[in-house]
C-alpha positions in Angstrom: 37.5 18.7 15.1 39.2 19.5 18.2 38.1 18.4 21.6 37.9 22.1 22.7 34.6 22.3 20.6 33.2 19.3 22.3 30.3 20.4 25.4 28.3 18.9 27.8 24.9 17.3 26.3 21.9 19.5 27.5 18.2 18.7 26.1 17.3 21.1 23.3 13.8 21.8 21.7 13.7 20.6 18.5 11.0 20.3 15.2 9.3 17.3 14.9 10.2 14.8 12.2 7.1 12.7 11.8 6.3 9.5 9.1 3.1 8.0 8.7 2.0 5.3 6.4 -1.2 3.3 5.8 -3.8 2.3 3.3 -6.1 5.0 1.8 -8.9 6.8 3.9 -7.2 6.2 7.1 -6.5 10.1 8.0 -3.2 10.5 7.3 -3.6 13.5 5.5 -6.1 15.1 7.9 -3.7 14.9 10.8 -1.0 16.2 8.6 -3.0 19.4 7.8 -3.5 20.0 11.7 0.0 20.8 12.2 1.1 24.5 12.4 1.4 27.0 9.4 1.8 24.1 6.9 3.4 24.2 3.5 1.6 21.2 2.0 3.0 19.6 -0.8 0.4 17.5 -2.4 1.5 15.0 -5.0 -1.9 13.5 -5.9 -4.4 16.4 -5.6 -6.0 14.9 -2.8 -6.0 17.8 -0.6 -8.2 19.9 -2.9 -11.4 18.8 -1.5 -13.2 21.3 0.9 -12.1 19.7 4.1 -8.8 19.5 3.5 -8.9 23.3 1.9 -10.6 24.6 5.3 -7.7 22.6 7.4 -5.3 24.6 5.2 -6.5 27.9 5.4 -7.3 27.9 9.1 -3.9 26.9 9.9 -2.3 29.7 7.7 -0.7 27.2 5.6 0.1 27.4 1.6 -0.6 24.4 -1.2 1.5 22.9 -3.8 -0.4 20.5 -5.9 0.3 18.5 -9.2 -0.7 21.4 -11.3 2.6 23.5 -9.6 4.9 20.3 -9.9 4.1 18.8 -6.5 4.9 15.3 -7.8 8.4 16.2 -9.3 11.5 15.7 -7.6 13.2 18.6 -8.6 10.6 21.0 -7.7 10.5 19.5 -3.8 14.3 19.9 -3.9 14.1 23.6 -4.8 11.5 24.3 -2.5 13.3 22.8 0.6 16.2 24.8 -0.4 14.0 28.3 -0.5 12.5 27.1 3.1 16.2 26.7 4.7 17.6 29.7 2.9 14.7 32.3 3.1 12.5 34.2 5.9 8.9 33.0 6.0 6.4 32.4 8.6 5.8 28.3 8.1 6.3 25.9 10.8 5.5 22.7 9.1 6.5 21.0 5.7 4.1 18.3 4.5 5.0 15.7 1.9 1.7 14.0 1.0 2.5 11.2 -0.2 6.1 11.1 -1.3 5.4 7.8 -2.7 4.3 9.3 -6.0 7.8 11.1 -6.2 10.1 8.1 -5.6 8.1 5.8 -7.9 8.0 8.6 -10.7 11.9 8.5 -10.4 12.4 4.6 -10.3 10.2 4.4 -13.3 11.9 6.9 -15.2 15.5 5.3 -14.5 14.1 1.8 -15.2 13.4 3.2 -18.5 17.2 4.3 -19.2 18.9 1.1 -17.3 16.6 -1.3 -17.1 15.8 -3.0 -13.6 18.1 -6.0 -13.6 19.7 -6.3 -9.9 17.8 -3.3 -8.8 20.1 -1.0 -10.6 16.9 1.5 -11.4 17.2 2.1 -7.8 20.5 3.4 -7.5 19.9 6.8 -8.8 16.3 8.0 -7.0 17.9 6.3 -3.7 20.9 8.8 -4.0 18.3 11.8 -4.3 16.2 10.6 -1.8 19.2 10.5 0.5 20.3 13.8 -0.3 16.6 15.2 0.1 16.6 13.6 3.8 19.8 15.4 4.3 18.3 18.7 3.9 15.1 17.9 5.7 17.2 17.2 9.0 18.5 20.9 8.2 15.2 22.4 7.9 14.2 24.1 10.8 10.5 23.3 10.5 8.3 20.3 11.7 8.5 17.4 8.5 5.5 15.4 8.2 5.9 12.8 5.3 3.1 10.4 4.4 3.6 7.3 2.3 1.0 4.5 0.7 1.5 1.1 2.4 2.2 -2.3 0.8 2.8 -6.0 1.9 6.1 -6.9 3.5 7.1 -10.4 2.3 9.4 -12.4 4.6 11.3 -15.6 3.8 9.9 -18.4 5.9 9.2 -22.2 5.9 5.8 -24.1 5.1 4.6 -27.1 7.2 6.8 -29.5 5.0 9.8 -27.3 5.8 10.1 -25.9 2.0 11.6 -22.3 1.7 8.6 -19.9 1.1 7.6 -16.4 0.8 5.0 -15.2 3.1 3.3 -12.0 3.9 4.5 -10.6 7.3 2.6 -7.3 7.9 2.6 -4.1 6.2 5.6 -1.5 5.1 6.0 1.8 3.4 6.0 2.3 -0.5 8.7 4.3 -0.7 12.7 4.8 -0.1 13.8 1.7 1.9 15.6 4.0 4.2 13.0 6.4 4.6 12.5 5.8 8.3 16.0 6.8 9.2 15.4 10.6 9.6 12.3 10.6 11.8 11.7 10.6 15.5 8.5 9.2 15.2 6.9 6.7 12.6 3.6 5.4 12.6 1.6 2.8 10.4 -2.1 3.6 10.4 -5.0 1.4 10.2 -8.9 1.8 10.3 -11.0 -0.8 12.1 -14.5 -0.4 11.7 -15.1 3.5 12.5 -12.1 4.0 14.4 -8.3 4.4 13.4 -5.5 3.2 15.3 -1.4 4.0 15.3 1.2 1.5 15.4 4.4 3.1 17.0 6.9 1.6 14.1 9.6 3.9 15.5 10.0 6.4 18.2 12.5 9.1 19.8 9.6 10.5 21.5 8.7 9.9 25.2 5.2 8.9 25.9 5.2 6.7 22.5 7.1 3.5 23.3 7.9 1.3 20.5 5.2 -1.4 19.4 2.6 0.8 21.2 -1.0 0.7 19.7 -2.8 4.1 20.4 -6.2 5.6 18.9 -5.3 7.7 16.3 -5.7 11.4 15.8 -3.6 14.8 15.7 
């Protein structure tokens, strides 16, 4: 690229790339379905209950569930290519949760190559990276949810012996998943209230490390 193609930076409006993870029942799917004109890719079938159907209908969205192959990587990849190449009225793509898709890829690869040295994650990680690149090109809001899992860290016990202890929670998906996103939240429920921890941000008004009430 020649220097003549470079230009002064200007602020532009862009679609939100949004990642949220947490345990079941904290409101990840409900919040996602409030985004405008969604294409809902429901990998577990959890969005088929009446409350979710109502939100999807009111938002002018469409639904792709397990019976339509929503948990299959190739189905999702083909869908994103369609959204990139064809004219449509939809403004938001929701992948809920992507954990199911990634784990299926990992399990299938493990049956072929085994799990030694993490080799069963090489192929799935390459596919997920390719999907993330496509999503960066997509002129839509992108909302991806994930299950949560314990985060294990190396530490020392009271006797100075090396050990492993739980150091909070992390997402149960492709390890570099959070690189794509403008916002990444961890959601938890405290009594009847739900809160979001801002884990990553490029959005003014959501400082990293902040704890905020959770809602759309």
